[in-house]
All heavy atoms as an XYZ file, in Angstrom:
787
protein
N      43.668    -10.689     -1.726
C      42.768    -11.839     -1.498
C      42.064    -11.712     -0.102
O      40.851    -11.806      0.028
C      43.375    -13.235     -1.516
C      42.418    -14.310     -1.464
S      41.365    -14.371     -2.830
C      40.651    -16.005     -2.602
N      42.763    -11.203      0.830
C      42.346    -11.038      2.110
C      41.275     -9.826      2.198
O      40.255     -9.928      3.014
C      43.444    -10.727      3.135
C      44.200    -11.911      3.514
C      45.024    -11.712      4.730
N      45.760    -12.926      4.933
C      45.773    -13.527      6.213
N      45.028    -12.985      7.084
N      46.264    -14.624      6.352
N      41.429     -8.881      1.333
C      40.458     -7.731      1.355
C      39.144     -8.245      0.852
O      38.019     -7.942      1.247
C      41.059     -6.681      0.400
C      42.088     -5.934      1.131
O      42.273     -5.925      2.287
N      42.885     -5.157      0.207
N      39.075     -9.122     -0.158
C      37.884     -9.782     -0.569
C      37.272    -10.582      0.468
O      36.035    -10.344      0.611
C      38.221    -10.613     -1.905
C      36.940    -11.334     -2.310
C      38.810     -9.748     -3.065
N      37.960    -11.398      1.129
C      37.339    -12.118      2.283
C      36.854    -11.257      3.418
O      35.694    -11.371      3.853
C      38.456    -13.083      2.851
C      38.829    -14.175      1.983
C      39.919    -14.910      2.417
O      40.454    -14.717      3.569
O      40.497    -15.942      1.740
N      37.499    -10.180      3.658
C      37.172     -9.191      4.772
C      35.817     -8.486      4.316
O      34.797     -8.251      5.059
C      38.201     -8.184      4.968
C      37.851     -7.378      6.221
C      39.063     -6.315      6.507
N      40.137     -7.137      6.911
C      41.376     -6.810      6.598
N      41.697     -5.745      5.899
N      42.385     -7.529      6.946
N      35.850     -8.063      3.052
C      34.692     -7.452      2.418
C      33.450     -8.283      2.437
O      32.281     -7.966      2.795
C      34.893     -6.935      1.025
C      33.763     -6.245      0.417
N      33.434     -4.990      0.747
C      32.963     -6.516     -0.666
C      32.385     -4.507      0.019
N      32.054     -5.448     -0.820
N      33.590     -9.552      2.241
C      32.527    -10.662      2.197
C      32.066    -10.762      3.649
O      30.761    -10.910      4.043
C      32.948    -11.910      1.584
C      31.953    -13.041      1.621
N      30.820    -12.915      0.864
C      31.736    -14.204      2.257
C      29.984    -13.849      0.938
N      30.683    -14.744      1.925
N      33.008    -10.953      4.519
C      32.583    -10.993      5.902
C      31.699     -9.791      6.479
O      30.903     -9.982      7.234
C      33.706    -11.156      6.876
N      32.236     -8.479      6.065
C      31.483     -7.386      6.373
C      30.086     -7.336      5.771
O      29.158     -6.857      6.354
C      32.294     -6.065      5.771
C      33.565     -5.823      6.642
O      33.751     -6.334      7.800
O      34.364     -5.142      6.158
N      29.890     -7.884      4.540
C      28.619     -7.960      4.080
C      27.766     -8.753      4.743
O      26.621     -8.612      4.912
C      28.675     -8.342      2.453
C      29.225     -7.419      1.577
O      29.259     -6.093      2.006
O      29.517     -7.575      0.412
N      28.258    -10.021      5.168
C      27.514    -10.859      6.042
C      27.039    -10.319      7.335
O      25.920    -10.519      7.728
C      28.226    -12.306      6.110
C      28.507    -12.959      4.874
S      29.488    -14.505      5.142
C      28.736    -15.272      6.465
N      27.937     -9.538      7.974
C      27.620     -8.904      9.166
C      26.388     -7.863      8.995
O      25.557     -7.738      9.747
C      28.842     -8.307      9.780
C      29.830     -9.131     10.424
C      30.950     -8.259     10.915
C      32.205     -9.205     11.427
N      33.241     -8.409     11.850
N      26.573     -7.097      7.816
C      25.636     -6.149      7.486
C      24.346     -6.823      7.244
O      23.222     -6.365      7.825
C      25.995     -5.366      6.295
C      25.083     -4.313      5.943
C      25.009     -3.156      6.982
C      25.493     -3.632      4.599
N      24.230     -7.983      6.489
C      22.984     -8.695      6.454
C      22.439     -9.116      7.661
O      21.141     -9.007      7.955
C      23.268     -9.886      5.529
C      23.555     -9.661      4.110
O      23.263     -8.382      3.804
O      24.106    -10.424      3.337
N      23.140     -9.634      8.710
C      22.727    -10.025      9.923
C      22.116     -8.854     10.681
O      21.111     -8.932     11.358
C      23.801    -10.839     10.794
C      23.362    -10.982     12.213
C      24.249    -12.120     10.104
N      22.853     -7.600     10.677
C      22.411     -6.524     11.376
C      21.070     -5.963     10.725
O      20.245     -5.491     11.409
C      23.379     -5.360     11.348
C      24.619     -5.768     12.216
N      24.489     -6.100     13.568
C      25.900     -5.847     11.854
C      25.756     -6.394     14.085
N      26.560     -6.201     13.019
N      21.044     -6.007      9.474
C      19.745     -5.521      8.620
C      18.564     -6.439      9.118
O      17.455     -5.966      9.338
C      20.080     -5.447      7.181
C      20.728     -4.371      6.710
C      20.931     -4.361      5.166
O      20.289     -5.062      4.446
O      21.644     -3.625      4.717
N      18.897     -7.767      9.046
C      17.775     -8.629      9.396
C      17.184     -8.412     10.832
O      16.039     -8.468     11.105
C      18.122    -10.087      9.177
C      17.097    -11.058      9.112
C      17.548    -12.453      8.635
C      16.376    -13.321      8.319
N      16.808    -14.495      7.511
N      18.174     -8.227     11.811
C      17.827     -7.978     13.181
C      17.055     -6.621     13.295
O      16.137     -6.472     14.049
C      19.080     -7.894     14.062
C      18.878     -7.765     15.491
C      18.073     -9.020     16.160
O      18.106    -10.064     15.710
O      17.287     -8.711     17.095
N      17.539     -5.581     12.548
C      16.836     -4.302     12.591
C      15.478     -4.496     11.991
O      14.491     -3.812     12.593
C      17.606     -3.234     11.715
C      17.070     -1.860     11.703
C      16.971     -1.247     13.187
C      17.937     -0.978     10.971
N      15.337     -5.173     10.971
C      13.932     -5.381     10.296
C      13.055     -6.122     11.404
O      11.817     -5.759     11.482
C      14.061     -6.274      9.113
C      12.780     -6.771      8.549
C      14.641     -5.359      8.009
N      13.582     -7.068     12.042
C      12.795     -7.773     13.011
C      12.391     -6.858     14.176
O      11.224     -6.788     14.624
C      13.701     -8.972     13.553
C      13.029     -9.740     14.665
C      13.808    -10.881     15.266
C      13.036    -11.667     16.285
N      13.934    -12.517     16.940
N      13.280     -5.983     14.764
C      12.961     -5.084     15.694
C      11.934     -3.975     15.339
O      10.959     -3.753     15.989
C      14.194     -4.403     16.134
C      15.219     -5.199     17.082
C      16.464     -4.360     17.190
C      14.634     -5.626     18.285
N      11.973     -3.584     14.038
C      11.070     -2.670     13.520
C       9.709     -3.284     13.489
O       8.698     -2.700     13.876
C      11.491     -2.164     12.227
C      12.603     -1.278     12.014
S      13.022     -0.465     10.451
C      13.340     -1.954      9.477
N       9.538     -4.567     13.013
C       8.199     -5.193     12.922
C       7.623     -5.390     14.334
O       6.460     -5.102     14.569
C       8.433     -6.590     12.276
C       7.183     -7.368     12.152
C       6.448     -7.340     11.087
C       6.931     -8.237     13.275
C       5.309     -8.029     10.901
C       5.532     -9.000     13.052
C       4.819     -8.775     11.935
O       3.717     -9.610     11.961
N       8.515     -5.718     15.288
C       8.074     -6.073     16.722
C       7.665     -4.766     17.291
O       6.660     -4.622     18.003
C       9.250     -6.630     17.551
C       9.489     -8.071     17.136
C      10.593     -8.657     17.872
O      11.527     -7.905     18.516
O      10.828     -9.866     17.770
N       8.280     -3.600     17.102
C       7.931     -2.322     17.564
C       6.424     -1.930     17.021
O       5.706     -1.242     17.743
C       8.952     -1.204     17.327
N       6.207     -2.203     15.928
C       4.899     -1.780     15.225
C       3.826     -2.647     15.653
O       2.703     -2.229     15.928
C       5.117     -1.644     13.709
C       3.731     -1.396     13.005
C       6.057     -0.512     13.394
N       3.997     -3.960     15.451
C       3.110     -5.102     15.786
C       2.883     -5.564     17.165
O       1.947     -6.231     17.529
C       3.126     -6.167     14.641
O       4.406     -6.887     15.091
C       3.152     -5.699     13.368
N       3.944     -5.368     17.913
C       4.006     -5.933     19.270
C       4.012     -7.438     19.263
O       3.703     -8.161     20.379
C       2.885     -5.406     20.318
C       2.894     -3.880     20.352
C       1.703     -3.455     21.199
C       4.239     -3.419     20.955
N       4.428     -8.142     18.133
C       4.602     -9.456     18.042
C       5.834     -9.802     17.210
O       6.355     -8.891     16.576
C       3.374    -10.218     17.363
O       3.308     -9.461     15.977
C       2.186     -9.906     18.078
N       6.279    -11.103     17.221
C       7.446    -11.293     16.482
C       6.996    -11.728     15.089
O       6.048    -12.387     14.904
C       8.167    -12.587     17.050
O       8.705    -12.187     18.291
N       7.811    -11.531     14.063
C       7.459    -11.885     12.747
C       7.689    -13.209     12.462
O       8.535    -13.995     13.147
C       8.348    -11.053     11.812
C       9.687    -10.820     12.697
C       9.069    -10.716     14.074
N       7.015    -13.917     11.653
C       7.216    -15.346     11.263
C       8.393    -15.338     10.339
O       8.924    -14.314      9.896
C       6.008    -15.967     10.369
O       5.882    -15.085      9.170
C       4.707    -15.842     11.166
N       9.029    -16.435     10.091
C      10.217    -16.520      9.310
C       9.861    -16.096      7.900
O      10.805    -15.404      7.292
C      10.669    -18.084      9.243
C      11.265    -18.439     10.599
O      11.725    -17.570     11.351
O      11.491    -19.632     10.832
N       8.712    -16.361      7.331
C       8.323    -16.024      6.035
C       8.320    -14.435      5.894
O       8.892    -13.922      4.950
C       7.018    -16.672      5.589
C       6.555    -16.265      4.242
C       5.229    -16.861      3.871
O       4.437    -17.383      4.796
O       4.937    -16.845      2.680
N       7.591    -13.901      6.822
C       7.492    -12.401      6.906
C       8.803    -11.781      6.965
O       9.282    -10.804      6.326
C       6.466    -11.856      7.870
C       6.568    -10.445      8.133
C       5.083    -12.372      7.538
N       9.746    -12.335      7.820
C      11.019    -11.694      8.127
C      11.854    -11.841      6.786
O      12.588    -10.849      6.586
C      11.659    -12.492      9.331
C      12.966    -11.885      9.724
C      13.046    -10.386     10.075
C      13.627    -12.816     10.887
N      11.736    -13.009      6.034
C      12.470    -13.003      4.917
C      11.998    -12.084      3.748
O      12.731    -11.566      3.003
C      12.533    -14.526      4.303
O      11.174    -14.910      3.852
N      10.642    -11.872      3.804
C      10.036    -10.931      2.743
C      10.634     -9.474      3.046
O      11.076     -8.825      2.170
C       8.464    -10.989      2.829
C       7.954    -12.218      2.234
C       7.861     -9.725      2.055
C       6.438    -12.468      2.469
N      10.518     -9.125      4.325
C      10.940     -7.759      4.650
C      12.431     -7.605      4.537
O      12.823     -6.564      4.108
C      10.458     -7.456      6.095
C       8.908     -7.224      6.425
C       8.605     -7.109      7.789
C       8.334     -6.219      5.584
N      13.141     -8.632      4.841
C      14.612     -8.463      4.754
C      15.078     -8.477      3.157
O      15.857     -7.729      2.965
C      15.300     -9.800      5.239
O      14.984     -9.760      6.728
N      14.237     -9.022      2.368
C      14.566     -8.860      0.989
C      14.278     -7.644      0.289
O      14.954     -7.093     -0.506
C      13.756    -10.036      0.224
N      13.155     -6.931      0.856
C      12.878     -5.618      0.245
C      13.758     -4.472      0.954
O      13.849     -3.298      0.409
C      11.375     -5.208      0.513
C      10.441     -6.299     -0.137
C      11.110     -5.134      1.988
N      14.495     -4.811      2.066
C      15.412     -3.719      2.425
C      14.677     -3.001      3.545
O      13.404     -2.943      3.808
N      15.498     -2.224      4.313
C      15.141     -1.495      5.375
C      14.305     -0.355      5.156
O      13.263     -0.123      5.698
C      16.395     -0.869      6.259
C      17.082     -1.991      6.924
C      15.980      0.094      7.268
C      18.494     -1.557      7.429
N      14.594      0.546      3.945
C      13.709      1.709      3.553
C      12.427      1.174      3.288
O      11.362      1.780      3.776
C      14.423      2.236      2.462
C      13.687      3.549      2.014
C      14.455      4.189      0.982
C      13.653      5.480      0.572
N      14.236      6.185     -0.613
N      12.200      0.049      2.441
C      10.901     -0.350      1.992
C      10.155     -0.939      3.216
O       8.917     -0.727      3.310
C      11.029     -1.287      0.853
C       9.650     -1.860      0.362
C       8.886     -0.725     -0.315
N       7.629     -1.255     -0.781
C       6.426     -0.585     -0.801
N       6.446      0.577     -0.390
N       5.499     -1.172     -1.212
N      10.890     -1.561      4.065
C      10.191     -2.068      5.188
C       9.647     -1.029      6.126
O       8.538     -1.028      6.636
C      11.263     -2.946      6.074
O      11.667     -4.079      5.325
C      10.588     -3.376      7.466
N      10.392      0.008      6.179
C       9.841      1.258      7.082
C       8.535      1.824      6.353
O       7.737      2.217      7.033
C      10.985      2.197      7.171
C      11.999      2.128      8.183
C      13.146      3.259      8.031
C      11.395      2.124      9.576
N       8.650      1.852      5.001
C       7.451      2.352      4.274
C       6.232      1.509      4.587
O       5.049      1.994      4.770
C       7.792      2.470      2.759
C       8.706      3.550      2.406
C       9.174      3.413      1.017
O       8.909      2.375      0.267
O       9.852      4.271      0.636
N       6.389      0.129      4.505
C       5.328     -0.778      4.637
C       4.743     -0.574      6.128
O       3.514     -0.652      6.214
C       5.750     -2.258      4.412
C       6.077     -2.328      2.784
C       4.752     -3.263      4.924
C       6.808     -3.584      2.549
N       5.571     -0.595      7.089
C       5.204     -0.495      8.474
C       4.507      0.887      8.664
O       3.561      1.012      9.418
C       6.346     -0.699      9.339
C       6.979     -2.071      9.316
C       8.227     -2.103     10.313
C       6.010     -3.146      9.786
N       5.004      1.938      8.262
C       4.341      3.271      8.152
C       2.924      3.141      7.607
O       1.996      3.695      8.113
C       5.243      4.267      7.491
C       4.652      5.702      7.661
C       4.738      6.151      9.117
C       5.588      6.695      6.901
N       2.701      2.559      6.381
C       1.476      2.408      5.849
C       0.525      1.760      6.767
O      -0.625      2.045      6.971
C       1.546      1.719      4.516
C       2.252      2.610      3.471
C       0.212      1.234      3.955
C       2.641      1.747      2.167
N       0.978      0.590      7.430
C       0.302     -0.222      8.408
C      -0.264      0.722      9.610
O      -1.342      0.643      9.953
C       1.020     -1.392      8.953
C       1.023     -2.535      7.970
S       1.982     -3.881      8.570
C       1.796     -3.922     10.286
N       0.686      1.634     10.125
C       0.324      2.284     11.219
C      -0.509      3.382     10.949
O      -1.358      3.819     11.783
C       1.627      2.783     11.931
O       2.390      3.586     11.060
C       2.342      1.627     12.548
N      -0.517      3.978      9.712
C      -1.340      5.226      9.453
C      -2.534      4.783      8.650
O      -3.229      5.614      8.166
C      -0.515      6.005      8.483
C       0.633      6.799      9.268
C       1.445      7.808      8.444
O       1.366      7.733      7.243
N       2.219      8.626      9.140
N      -2.887      3.477      8.447
C      -4.061      3.075      7.820
C      -5.262      3.500      8.574
O      -5.388      3.582      9.832
C      -4.069      1.501      7.728
O      -5.252      1.042      7.150
N      -6.342      4.007      7.911
C      -7.549      4.480      8.488
C      -8.342      3.303      9.150
O      -8.867      3.591     10.185
C      -8.503      4.971      7.381
N      -8.117      2.117      8.785
C      -8.721      0.964      9.454
C      -7.471      0.107      9.891
O      -6.501      0.105      9.213
C      -9.559     -0.015      8.444
O      -8.752     -0.343      7.318
C     -10.781      0.854      7.958
N      -7.612     -0.333     11.022
C      -6.630     -1.219     11.769
C      -6.248     -2.324     10.953
O      -7.214     -3.043     10.487
C      -6.892     -1.513     13.153
C      -5.813     -2.129     13.850
C      -6.256     -2.605     15.304
C      -4.957     -3.260     15.862
N      -5.314     -4.070     16.929
N      -5.050     -2.655     10.671
C      -4.416     -3.836     10.081
C      -4.609     -5.011     10.980
O      -3.783     -5.018     12.003
C      -3.143     -3.743      9.444
C      -2.620     -5.058      8.905
C      -3.092     -2.476      8.340
N      -5.467     -5.831     10.814
C      -5.783     -7.005     11.804
C      -4.741     -8.004     11.653
O      -4.406     -8.803     12.523
C      -7.083     -7.545     11.675
C      -8.224     -6.521     12.140
C      -9.538     -7.060     11.974
C     -10.548     -5.994     12.425
N     -12.084     -6.434     12.350
N      -4.268     -8.205     10.419
C      -3.358     -9.266     10.126
C      -2.098     -8.768      9.436
O      -1.998     -8.657      8.236
C      -3.878    -10.404      9.292
O      -2.988    -11.422      9.091
N      -1.173     -8.306     10.269
C       0.117     -7.706      9.644
C       0.764     -8.657      8.691
O       1.232     -8.312      7.540
C       1.040     -7.492     10.846
C       0.015     -7.318     12.000
C      -1.012     -8.271     11.710
N       0.777     -9.951      8.965
C       1.463    -11.039      8.048
C       0.797    -11.053      6.825
O       1.310    -10.993      5.658
C       1.415    -12.361      8.839
C       2.414    -12.576      9.877
O       3.100    -11.448     10.348
O       2.573    -13.471     10.481
N      -0.477    -11.025      6.715
C      -1.303    -11.200      5.622
C      -1.014     -9.836      4.754
O      -0.931     -9.879      3.507
C      -2.826    -11.240      5.705
C      -3.631    -11.316      4.536
C      -3.846    -12.346      3.720
C      -4.336    -10.153      3.872
N      -4.757    -11.917      2.771
C      -4.954    -10.595      2.789
C      -4.250     -8.848      4.295
C      -5.544     -9.716      2.014
C      -4.955     -7.916      3.491
C      -5.582     -8.391      2.304
N      -1.105     -8.696      5.381
C      -0.832     -7.401      4.664
C       0.503     -7.359      4.044
O       0.656     -6.978      2.889
C      -0.873     -6.253      5.783
C      -0.857     -4.892      5.270
C      -1.844     -4.196      4.611
C       0.410     -4.372      5.356
C      -1.709     -2.901      4.132
C       0.621     -2.963      4.882
C      -0.426     -2.351      4.228
N       1.447     -7.804      4.695
C       2.918     -7.722      4.163
C       3.070     -8.757      3.002
O       3.567     -8.470      1.998
C       3.930     -7.939      5.213
C       3.949     -6.853      6.274
C       5.328     -8.406      4.700
C       4.721     -7.143      7.536
N       2.370     -9.906      3.115
C       2.560    -10.929      1.999
C       1.790    -10.349      0.790
O       2.237    -10.587     -0.259
C       1.781    -12.244      2.466
C       2.639    -12.984      3.485
C       2.009    -14.253      3.951
C       2.665    -14.752      5.107
N       1.827    -15.985      5.582
N       0.592     -9.719      1.047
C      -0.192     -9.025     -0.005
C       0.620     -8.000     -0.722
O       0.701     -8.123     -2.056
C      -1.453     -8.493      0.536
O      -2.252     -9.580      1.111
N       1.266     -7.173     -0.004
C       2.120     -6.105     -0.616
C       3.249     -6.728     -1.335
O       3.553     -6.173     -2.584
C       2.668     -5.143      0.445
C       1.483     -4.223      0.970
C       3.807     -4.354     -0.098
C       1.891     -3.228      2.010
N       3.916     -7.725     -0.833
C       4.953     -8.559     -1.542
C       4.412     -9.095     -2.883
O       5.075     -9.024     -3.994
C       5.445     -9.635     -0.835
O       6.410    -10.420     -1.507
N       3.220     -9.579     -2.880
C       2.655    -10.181     -4.136
C       2.388     -9.147     -5.085
O       2.627     -9.147     -6.335
C       1.262    -11.018     -3.939
C       1.717    -12.337     -3.141
C       0.564    -11.335     -5.058
C       0.489    -12.929     -2.457
N       1.836     -8.030     -4.682
C       1.622     -6.853     -5.564
C       2.786     -6.188     -6.072
O       2.844     -5.971     -7.256
C       0.812     -5.738     -4.769
C      -0.689     -6.241     -4.451
C       0.799     -4.475     -5.607
C      -1.420     -5.288     -3.514
N       3.917     -6.110     -5.386
C       5.147     -5.572     -5.844
C       5.687     -6.504     -6.858
O       6.349     -6.077     -7.912
C       6.153     -5.499     -4.663
C       5.860     -4.285     -3.779
O       5.137     -3.280     -4.279
N       6.467     -4.211     -2.712
N       5.691     -7.874     -6.680
C       6.170     -8.875     -7.626
C       5.307     -8.897     -8.887
O       5.888     -8.824     -9.971
C       6.116    -10.299     -7.054
C       7.254    -10.341     -6.048
O       8.209     -9.568     -5.932
N       7.029    -11.294     -5.112
N       4.030     -8.612     -8.739
C       3.154     -8.550     -9.983
C       3.385     -7.313    -10.731
O       3.418     -7.302    -12.012
C       1.683     -8.535     -9.622
O       1.442     -9.769     -8.795
C       0.751     -8.554    -10.727
N       3.653     -6.232    -10.109
C       3.930     -4.892    -10.678
C       5.205     -4.927    -11.586
O       5.240     -4.167    -12.460
C       4.020     -3.763     -9.523
N       6.117     -5.752    -11.192
C       7.357     -5.840    -11.928
C       6.905     -6.517    -13.286
O       7.729     -6.154    -14.272
C       8.455     -6.696    -11.252
C       8.914     -6.014    -10.007
C       9.824     -6.928     -9.222
C      10.332     -6.233     -7.984
N      11.212     -7.206     -7.238
N       5.947     -7.328    -13.381
C       5.636     -7.899    -14.634
C       4.595     -7.164    -15.498
O       4.584     -7.311    -16.631
C       5.160     -9.464    -14.312
S       6.361    -10.394    -13.494
N       3.727     -6.514    -14.721
C       2.538     -5.959    -15.502
C       2.589     -4.464    -15.163
O       3.193     -3.941    -14.200
C       1.251     -6.554    -14.804
C       1.063     -8.076    -14.913
C      -0.146     -8.389    -14.151
C       0.941     -8.425    -16.496
N       1.873     -3.786    -16.097
C       1.831     -2.246    -15.761
C       0.751     -2.067    -14.691
O      -0.064     -2.930    -14.432
C       1.321     -1.599    -17.004
O      -0.040     -1.928    -17.406
N       0.935     -0.991    -13.998
C      -0.099     -0.647    -12.802
C      -1.434     -0.582    -13.414
O      -2.439     -1.032    -12.758
C       0.258      0.573    -12.048
C       1.681      0.435    -11.336
C       2.009      1.755    -10.608
C       3.215      1.621     -9.965
N       3.701      2.963     -9.221
N      -1.572      0.015    -14.506
C      -2.978      0.310    -15.183
C      -3.601     -1.143    -15.409
O      -4.800     -1.310    -15.118
C      -2.885      0.950    -16.509
C      -4.186      1.313    -17.141
C      -3.972      2.148    -18.357
C      -5.180      2.529    -18.951
N      -5.048      3.419    -20.144
N      -2.811     -2.138    -15.848
C      -3.360     -3.469    -16.090
C      -3.748     -4.243    -14.844
O      -4.743     -4.886    -14.693
C      -2.377     -4.273    -16.901
C      -2.787     -5.690    -17.350
C      -1.996     -6.304    -18.169
N      -2.327     -7.648    -18.431
C      -1.334     -8.533    -19.035
N      -0.326     -8.164    -19.450
N      -1.906     -9.751    -19.081
N      -2.950     -4.028    -13.742
C      -3.142     -4.612    -12.426
C      -4.516     -3.917    -11.953
O      -5.418     -4.846    -11.355
C      -2.013     -4.285    -11.453
C      -0.770     -4.990    -11.834
C      -2.413     -4.716     -9.969
C       0.503     -4.619    -11.208
N      -4.644     -2.722    -11.980
C      -5.934     -2.075    -11.401
C      -7.218     -2.542    -12.185
O      -8.100     -2.877    -11.659
C      -5.861     -0.560    -11.416
C      -4.843     -0.011    -10.499
C      -4.622      1.495    -10.703
C      -5.280     -0.257     -9.135
N      -6.949     -2.609    -13.554
C      -8.147     -3.130    -14.330
C      -8.480     -4.499    -14.045
O      -9.757     -4.890    -13.765
C      -7.666     -3.045    -15.840
C      -8.763     -3.522    -16.792
C      -8.311     -3.440    -18.220
C      -9.357     -4.051    -19.215
N      -8.898     -4.223    -20.490
N      -7.489     -5.425    -13.842
C      -7.820     -6.742    -13.353
C      -8.426     -6.803    -11.938
O      -9.331     -7.621    -11.764
C      -6.492     -7.603    -13.531
C      -6.091     -7.933    -14.844
O      -6.848     -7.726    -15.763
N      -4.766     -8.236    -15.035
N      -7.893     -6.012    -11.167
C      -8.344     -5.987     -9.659
C      -9.843     -5.567     -9.665
O     -10.718     -6.273     -8.974
C      -7.457     -5.188     -8.830
C      -7.885     -4.871     -7.359
C      -7.723     -6.289     -6.811
C      -7.154     -3.975     -6.761
N     -10.229     -4.612    -10.345
C     -11.522     -4.004    -10.437
C     -12.562     -4.947    -11.111
O     -13.588     -5.113    -10.682
C     -11.678     -2.547    -10.880
C     -11.122     -1.526     -9.883
C      -9.991     -0.850    -10.244
C     -11.750     -1.395     -8.756
C      -9.513     -0.006     -9.394
C     -11.296     -0.558     -7.774
C     -10.112      0.326     -8.127
N     -12.029     -5.661    -12.216
C     -12.992     -6.559    -12.943
C     -13.274     -7.732    -12.213
O     -14.298     -8.257    -12.194
C     -12.226     -6.858    -14.291
O     -11.103     -7.616    -14.128
N     -12.324     -8.224    -11.315
C     -12.672     -9.350    -10.489
C     -13.576     -9.004     -9.370
O     -14.339     -9.833     -8.933
C     -11.339     -9.872     -9.848
C     -10.476    -10.521    -10.927
C      -9.155    -11.253    -10.431
C      -8.483    -11.650    -11.561
N      -7.069    -12.185    -11.201
N     -13.474     -7.700     -8.824
C     -14.319     -7.322     -7.566
C     -15.797     -7.059     -8.065
O     -16.838     -7.078     -7.412
C     -13.648     -6.156     -6.887
O     -13.554     -5.099     -7.873
C     -12.491     -6.491     -6.265
N     -15.880     -6.777     -9.355
C     -17.232     -6.324     -9.860
C     -18.019     -7.628    -10.357
O     -19.211     -7.618    -10.411
C     -17.107     -5.450    -11.065
C     -16.564     -3.950    -10.761
C     -16.374     -3.266    -12.027
C     -17.539     -3.278     -9.810
N     -17.228     -8.676    -10.498
C     -17.994     -9.942    -10.955
C     -18.699    -10.605     -9.974
O     -18.362    -10.566     -8.780
C     -16.965    -10.857    -11.591
S     -16.226    -10.176    -13.112
């Protein structure tokens, strides 16, 4: 029983450390602190995906003026992609922009 409790405590510590690491990565890239909403989005996707998102932001040809909006948009696209095919998403996106 104690091993289970210890394992759970280790998982909680890891979650706290991961959240802190995600916060530090965001601050290093944007030079601002993340909102609670953005921090929860980035923490949910994990460290690897957070690094990918921040890398996309830094390497963008045009400067990302609103990192929070950018991250929320990517989160919405990722959630939509789970439900729809990429082809359908692109078709809907282009049909709305052409109207």
